[in-house]
N, C-alpha and C positions, 0 to 999 in steps of 0.2 A: 649611086654606089656609096656605101658607108665608108667612113675613114677607118683605116687600120693603123693604130698608133704603135710606136715602138714599145711603149709601156703605158698601162692605164691604171694609175694609182687610185683613181676614184673607184674603179671596179674592184680593186683589191681591198680598199677600205670597206666597201659594202660587204665583201665576203667575210671580213674579220670584225665588222662593226661592233658587235656585242663585246668582244674581248677588248678592243681598243677603247671604246667608250667607258668600259669598266675601269681600265687602267687610268684614264684621265680622272675619273671620279675619285679614285683612291688618292691620287696626288692632291686633288683639291681639298680632300678631307684632312690629310695629314700636314700639308703645307711645308714639307721639308724639301725645298727646291734644290738645295746644294748637297750632294752626296747623301741623298735620301735612301731609304731602305731598298728601293728598286735597283739602285746601282750595285749594291752588294749582292743582291739576289741574282741579277743578271751575270755578274762576274762568276758566281758559284755555278750557276746552271750552264753557262757557256764553257767553263772549264770542264765540267762533267761531260758535256756534249762532245767537246773536242778531244778529250782524253789528255788534257794539259794540266800540269801541276798548279799553274797560276794564270788567272786572267785579270787584267786591270783595264777598266774603262778609261777612255780618253775622249777628247773633244772632237776628234776627226781621225780619219785614216792617215792623213798626212802627219798629224801630231803623233800618232802611234808609231810611225816609222822614225820620226825624229827622236822621240823618247827612247825607243829601242837602241838606236845608234848612240845617243848620248850616254845611255847606261853602259853600253859596251866600251865606250871611250874611257869612262871612269873606272870600270872594272879592269880592262886590259892595259890601259896606258897610265892609269893613276892621275889623269888630268881631266878637266871639264870637257874638252873637245879633242877630236883627232886633229892632226896637223895636215897641211897640204901634201906632205910626203906620204901620208897614209892613203893607200889606194883601195877602192872597193869596186869590185867587178859587178856590173849590172847590164841590163839590156837597153838599147836606145829606142826600142819599140814598146812604149808604155806611156802612161800619163806623166806629165811633167813632175808631179809630186815625188816620184821615185828618185829621180836624179837630184831634185832640189833638196830632198831630205838629207842626202849625202853631203851636199854642199853646206847645209845648215848645221850639220854635225861636225864640220871643219875638215872633212876629208875630200879626196879627189875621186870622182866617178871615172871608172874605166869602162868604156862601151865596147862590148864584143857583139858579134853578129848573132842572128837568130836562126832557128830551124823553121823554114817556111811552112812546114806541115803543121807544127804546133804553135807557131808564133812566139815561142819561148826561147830562152837562152840556148844557144848551141853549145853543148858540152865540149865539143872539139875546139871551139873558140876559147873557152876557159883554159883548156889544157894548153893550147897554143900560146896564149899570153903568159901563162905561168912558166912555160918552158923558156920563153924569151926574156922575161924580166919579172921575177916573182918576189924579189926581196922586199918591196914596199907594200905588197898586197896584204891587207889585214882581214878582208872578208868578202862575201858574195851576197848580193841581194837578187835572188831570182824572183820573177813576177809570174804568177799563175794567170796569164792573160786570158781574158774572155771566160775564165772558169776552168781552163784546161791545165792539168797538173804538169809542172816541170819534171824533168828526169831526176827525181830526188835521190835515187840510189847513187847515181854517178856524181851528182853534186856533193852529197855528203861524204862520199869516199874521197873525192878530191880535196874537200875542206879538211877532213881529218888528216889526210896525208901531208898537207901543207900548214896545218895548225891555224886554220881560218874559221871565223864565225860565219854563220849563215842566218840572215834575216829574211824570212819568206814574206813577200808582198802578196797578201791574200785578199786585197781589196775587192776582187771580182770573183772570189771562189769560196765563199763560206759554205761549208758542208761538202766540198769536193774531197776526193780521197786519192791517195797513192798507196796501192797495195795494202788496203785495210787500215791505213792511218789517215786521220783527217789532216788536210793541208793546213799548215800553220803550227802543227804540233811536232814537226819533224826536225826543223832546224833549231838553232839557238833560241830564236824567238820568231813569232809570227805577228804581222801587223794587218788588222782588218779595218775596213771602212763600212760604216752603216749609213752612208749617203743615201738619200731617198730612192735613187734609181738602182741601187745595188740589189742583188737577189735576196738579201736580208737588209732592209733599210728602215731608218727612222723617219721622222717628220722634219729633219734638219740635219746638221752635221753631227756625227758621232763616230767613234772608233774604239778599237780594243787591241791590247797587247796580250799575247799568249806566250808563256815560257815555262819550261821545267826547271829553270835556274832560279833558285830562291834569291840570290844576290841581285840578279838583274831585276826580278820582280820588285824587290825592296827599293832599288834605285829608281825605277819607273814611278813607283808610288810617291816617292819624294819629289821627283822632278816635275810631275804634273801638278803638284800643290806648292809651287813657288820654290821648291828645292830642299825642303826639310820636313822632318817628322813633326816639328813644332813650327808653325807658320811665323812665329815671332822670333825664331832663332834658327835660321836655315843653314844648310851645309853646302849646297850647290847652287849654281846659276840655273834657276828653274823657270817654269812657265805657269800660266793659269790655263791648264789644259784638262780640266776635270770633265768627266762625262756628266752631262746634264741629267738630273733626276727624271724629267719628263721624257727625254729621249730614251732613257733606260727603260721606263715603264712601257713605252710603245714597242720597243724592240723585244722586250719580254713577251708582250702580247703576241707578237708576230713570230717569235721563235718556235712556237708549237706547230707552225705551218711550214717551216723551212724544208723538211724532207718531202712533204707533199708537193710543194711548189717546185723544188728541184726536180722531182720526178716528172711533173707536168712539163717542165722545160725539156727534159730528155725525150718525152713522148713527141712533143712538137718537132724537136730537132730530128728525131728518127723519121717522122713523116717527110720533112724537108729532104733528108738524105735520100730517101727512097724516091721521092718525086723528082729530084733534080740530078740524080746520079748519072743520067744519060746526057746531060748538057755538056758538050765538049769544052766550051769556053769557061766553065766554072771549076774551081778547085774547092772542094767542100771540106769542112772541118772533120777531124778524125772522130769516128764514133766512140761512144763510151764503151767500157768493157768491165769485166768482173774485177780486174786489178786497178784500172784507172777510171775513176768515177767523175766524168766531166759534168759540171753543173750548168753549162751553156748560159752563163750570164749574158753573153751575146752569141747569136748564131752568125758567125762571120765567114763569108765566102770570099774567094779571090776571083776577080774577073780577069782572065789571062790574055784576052785579045785586045786590050787597050780601050775597051768601051765601058769602063766602070761608071764614069760620069753620065754617059748616055743612059745606062740602065737605071741609075738613081733618078735621073730626070723622068724617064718613062714611068717608073713606079710611082713617083710623086704625082704625075698627071693622072694616075689611076688610083689616087687617094691612099697610097701605101707609103708609110713613113719608113725611112732608112737612115742610117748614120755611118759616117766614116770615122772609125776609131783605129788609128790616129793619122792625121794628114801630114804631120811633120815629125821626123825622128828627132830624138833629143839632141843628138850630136850636131844637128843643123840649126839649133836654136841659139839665139844670141847669148842667153844667160849662161850657157855652158862653154862659150868660146873663151879659150885661155884658162878655163877652170876644169878641164876634163882631159882624159887621154882617150884617143880613138884607136882601137886595135884593128888595123887593116882598113880596107875600103868599105866594109859593111854592105856588100851588094844586095844581100837578101832583105835587109831592113829598108834600104832605099828603094827596092823594087816593090815590096808589099804595100808600102804607104800609098802607092798609086793604083793598087788593085783591090784592097779590102773594102767590103761593104757588109754592114750588119743588117740582117733582116729582122722583122718583128718576132719576138719570142716571149710575148706576154704570157705568163703561166695560165691566165684565165681566158685566153683566146679560144673561140669556138672553132669547131672543125671547118665551118664554111670560110672563116677568115683565113685560116691556115692554108686551105686549099686555094683560096683566091690569090694569096701571095705566090704560091708555087706556080699556079697557072699563069700569072702575069709574067713571072720570070721566064718561064718556058716560051711564052708567046713572044717576048722581046727577042729571044735568040732564034726563034723560028723565022 
């Protein structure tokens, strides 16, 4: 039996080989490796694609979050960093970078529970925390986990009512939509990751900040280049967080395929949904709709009978790769002990980390491989 990987980057390279090789050759010819022409072109084309006023390339998705938050601190507080008294609401069920970026920007993350159907922030948890203690809250960082859109209507309404900023973590959802708007273009700013395994990925670390706020865009542009418009006379405590020219060239080459690949992910996920909907011990992700365009960066199920690890082992023995994203919620990590606020017991977050399992959703998977995954899952539960 052949191996079925979570992601096959070699297969994707072969599919885009002519475009990617051409992008490499252009860089070799012009030799402008730092802030070369591909960076500006990617920023402009991404802004057009997202419907955002400004896009600024960054060295990673993590730095995109930090740069956005730092820019907000300078704009709203008039100082380089937030203080520990400044609280930012986010989810505990995400990659470490989301909460870590809040700490690095000087603020305190407030973890509220998730909706187990979407894996995203539970709007009722945000409302509950703000009702109990909202004076210190300055913003919200919703994460569009696995490519599924958060409830942006309610999040933006809450933010507007309380005077809060919203930084969308779109690391897993490039091209996803909420009611006709691209994710990352709805809040105050959006932070994207182009890590190689993302649904739009480079050949190394890379990221992007999107915003319609000209002041925030200008601040991000300064911060990522050591903190100033003139590198020999800087204004702020900055970073060396520029987007690499070579990464920009590769992402540009792959950008033309993003809608095709997202649609392939939806097709594979639709097959899984139909094939697995009768398995009683599985909770499946929500299907995409006309209003909410899920990109299925991961196709993540919940195994509700306590046998998640057994299923993962069984699939591995049948040469099918799977992953657990994420095994430990942020509020249980040592780095956040004493540096965060936990709103309530977070029962849903603590439950789903023991149940979630992501199945292969490689956009170039053939039908036989997709059917083999579904058949193996069904066989395990039979």
